[in-house]
SEDOGU-815076 format. One record per residue (C-alpha): residue number from 1; x, y, z. Coordinates in Angstrom, 2 decimals, padded with zeros to 5 digits. Layout:
<NUM, <X, Y, Z>>
...
# end
This chain:
<1, <-083.14, 000.03, 015.44>>
<2, <-080.91, -002.03, 017.74>>
<3, <-078.98, -000.33, 020.33>>
<4, <-075.55, -001.80, 021.42>>
<5, <-074.20, -000.66, 024.55>>
<6, <-070.55, 000.36, 024.84>>
<7, <-069.83, -002.29, 027.43>>
<8, <-071.24, -004.88, 025.23>>
<9, <-069.15, -003.98, 022.24>>
<10, <-066.02, -004.10, 024.32>>
<11, <-066.87, -007.55, 025.69>>
<12, <-067.50, -008.84, 022.22>>
<13, <-064.11, -007.91, 020.83>>
<14, <-061.67, -010.60, 021.28>>
<15, <-058.89, -009.93, 023.74>>
<16, <-059.34, -006.19, 024.03>>
<17, <-059.56, -004.38, 027.18>>
<18, <-059.32, -000.62, 027.39>>
<19, <-057.81, -000.81, 030.90>>
<20, <-055.56, -003.74, 030.44>>
<21, <-052.83, -003.65, 027.93>>
<22, <-051.27, -007.04, 027.17>>
<23, <-047.49, -006.96, 026.90>>
<24, <-045.64, -009.45, 024.96>>
<25, <-042.84, -011.09, 026.99>>
<26, <-039.49, -010.12, 025.48>>
<27, <-037.77, -012.94, 023.63>>
<28, <-034.30, -014.10, 024.61>>
<29, <-032.07, -013.41, 021.51>>
<30, <-029.80, -016.14, 020.69>>
<31, <-026.66, -016.05, 018.56>>
<32, <-025.70, -018.74, 016.17>>
<33, <-022.08, -018.71, 016.75>>
<34, <-021.40, -021.41, 014.22>>
<35, <-022.12, -019.30, 011.10>>
<36, <-020.16, -016.51, 012.69>>
<37, <-017.18, -018.55, 013.03>>
<38, <-017.41, -019.87, 009.47>>
<39, <-017.56, -016.30, 008.10>>
<40, <-014.55, -015.21, 010.24>>
<41, <-012.54, -018.34, 009.12>>
<42, <-013.21, -017.67, 005.41>>
<43, <-012.11, -013.96, 006.02>>
<44, <-008.93, -015.05, 007.56>>
<45, <-008.06, -017.51, 004.86>>
<46, <-008.68, -014.90, 002.25>>
<47, <-006.62, -012.29, 003.98>>
<48, <-003.68, -014.70, 004.55>>
<49, <-003.70, -015.68, 000.93>>
<50, <-003.79, -012.17, -000.37>>
<51, <-001.07, -010.93, 002.04>>
<52, <002.25, -010.41, 000.33>>
<53, <005.60, -010.05, 002.24>>
<54, <007.14, -008.39, -000.83>>
<55, <007.01, -004.67, -000.65>>
<56, <004.74, -003.06, -003.11>>
<57, <006.38, -000.61, -005.45>>
<58, <004.47, 002.41, -006.53>>
<59, <005.64, 004.75, -009.32>>
<60, <004.97, 008.29, -009.96>>
<61, <002.18, 008.81, -012.77>>
<62, <004.80, 010.44, -015.09>>
<63, <007.16, 007.67, -015.06>>
<64, <006.79, 004.94, -017.79>>
<65, <008.87, 001.87, -016.95>>
<66, <010.37, -000.39, -019.45>>
<67, <009.06, -004.02, -019.64>>
<68, <010.85, -007.11, -018.17>>
<69, <010.07, -010.85, -018.06>>
<70, <011.91, -011.44, -014.68>>
<71, <009.83, -012.66, -011.80>>
<72, <012.32, -011.91, -009.01>>
<73, <010.89, -010.12, -005.98>>
<74, <011.99, -006.67, -004.74>>
<75, <013.71, -006.13, -001.42>>
<76, <013.21, -003.44, 001.16>>
<77, <015.31, -000.39, 000.01>>
<78, <015.48, 003.36, -000.49>>
<79, <013.44, 004.28, -003.57>>
<80, <014.93, 006.58, -006.22>>
<81, <012.55, 007.57, -008.92>>
<82, <013.64, 009.53, -012.09>>
<83, <010.93, 011.26, -013.75>>
<84, <011.17, 013.60, -016.83>>
<85, <010.95, 016.43, -014.30>>
<86, <012.36, 015.29, -010.92>>
<87, <014.71, 013.00, -009.31>>
<88, <012.88, 011.76, -006.18>>
<89, <014.10, 009.83, -003.17>>
<90, <011.35, 008.04, -001.24>>
<91, <008.97, 010.17, -003.26>>
<92, <010.51, 013.48, -002.10>>
<93, <011.89, 015.83, -004.84>>
<94, <015.63, 016.26, -004.56>>
<95, <016.93, 017.84, -007.79>>
<96, <015.42, 018.60, -011.12>>
<97, <016.28, 015.93, -013.75>>
<98, <017.51, 018.56, -016.35>>
<99, <019.78, 020.13, -013.73>>
<100, <021.34, 016.77, -012.85>>
<101, <021.76, 015.85, -016.59>>
<102, <023.39, 019.12, -017.61>>
<103, <025.88, 018.96, -014.72>>
<104, <029.50, 018.42, -015.73>>
<105, <030.13, 016.34, -012.50>>
<106, <029.82, 012.55, -012.18>>
<107, <028.40, 012.88, -008.64>>
<108, <025.06, 014.73, -008.00>>
<109, <025.73, 016.78, -004.87>>
<110, <022.13, 017.13, -003.76>>
<111, <021.30, 013.45, -004.23>>
<112, <024.74, 012.50, -002.37>>
<113, <023.62, 014.64, 000.61>>
<114, <020.07, 012.93, 000.68>>
<115, <021.43, 009.52, 000.36>>
<116, <024.08, 010.10, 003.08>>
<117, <021.30, 011.43, 005.28>>
<118, <019.14, 008.29, 004.65>>
<119, <022.08, 006.00, 005.24>>
<120, <022.93, 007.50, 008.62>>
<121, <019.22, 007.13, 009.61>>
<122, <019.16, 003.46, 008.39>>
<123, <022.34, 002.60, 010.23>>
<124, <021.11, 004.23, 013.40>>
<125, <017.96, 002.01, 013.18>>
<126, <019.70, -001.16, 012.21>>
<127, <019.26, -004.14, 014.40>>
<128, <020.79, -007.80, 014.28>>
<129, <017.73, -009.01, 012.12>>
<130, <017.63, -005.87, 009.93>>
<131, <021.00, -004.83, 009.04>>
<132, <021.91, -001.85, 006.79>>
<133, <022.19, -003.51, 003.29>>
<134, <022.77, -000.58, 001.13>>
<135, <019.82, -001.55, -001.17>>
<136, <018.40, 001.02, -003.66>>
<137, <015.45, 000.55, -005.92>>
<138, <015.91, 002.62, -009.13>>
<139, <012.98, 003.56, -011.18>>
<140, <013.58, 005.42, -014.30>>
<141, <011.39, 006.54, -017.14>>
<142, <012.21, 004.60, -020.28>>
<143, <013.07, 008.04, -022.05>>
<144, <015.74, 008.91, -019.45>>
<145, <019.28, 008.88, -020.99>>
<146, <021.70, 006.30, -019.59>>
<147, <024.27, 009.18, -018.89>>
<148, <021.94, 010.36, -015.98>>
<149, <021.28, 006.81, -014.76>>
<150, <024.97, 006.23, -014.63>>
<151, <025.56, 009.50, -012.54>>
<152, <022.88, 008.45, -010.12>>
<153, <024.27, 004.86, -009.85>>
<154, <027.75, 006.40, -009.26>>
<155, <026.34, 008.62, -006.55>>
<156, <024.64, 005.69, -004.95>>
<157, <027.92, 003.78, -004.81>>
<158, <029.87, 006.54, -003.06>>
<159, <027.19, 006.86, -000.47>>
<160, <027.34, 003.09, 000.48>>
<161, <024.28, 002.15, -001.46>>
<162, <025.97, -000.52, -003.56>>
<163, <023.01, -002.89, -004.24>>
<164, <021.04, -001.26, -006.93>>
<165, <017.85, -002.80, -008.02>>
<166, <016.44, -001.57, -011.31>>
<167, <012.64, -001.75, -011.36>>
<168, <010.92, -002.67, -014.49>>
<169, <007.24, -003.31, -015.40>>
<170, <006.35, -006.94, -016.06>>
<171, <005.81, -007.54, -019.82>>
<172, <002.02, -008.37, -020.45>>
<173, <002.93, -010.52, -023.46>>
<174, <005.38, -013.38, -022.55>>
<175, <008.36, -014.01, -024.71>>
<176, <009.34, -017.65, -025.02>>
# end
């Protein structure tokens, strides 16, 4: 039987020493900036192309807007939504739709007060570049009677909101 000494076995192993640990020199990390700039340029171009200066109009889930074929953009304005349940100004409920419809008056007092408050705030914040225009975006469910829409339009008119934009959904099937 052959005897191998411990010292001999350590000497025979390649590069191993129990007392000396070899440490690898840390590599200097290099950053390839060319590909990083390419990615950032592509992202910038994508974001610039997808950016829209037109305001996005969101509607309540319970409002079904009628269709249109017009492609005219929407301007910045106070948003009045007429759902089957509520009349909302900038998505805040003002008066119940049934209450406004059953009223004998042409003007809706609660809506008038809210629009006057909005007009005062907009006039106070008006600047040379962004003057008070009196724009209103009117969104009405397609089942709302015109009698109520007329009352709301009249109320808008007496509160200095004379530019009324009716919002419609683009018709998915073009009519030529």
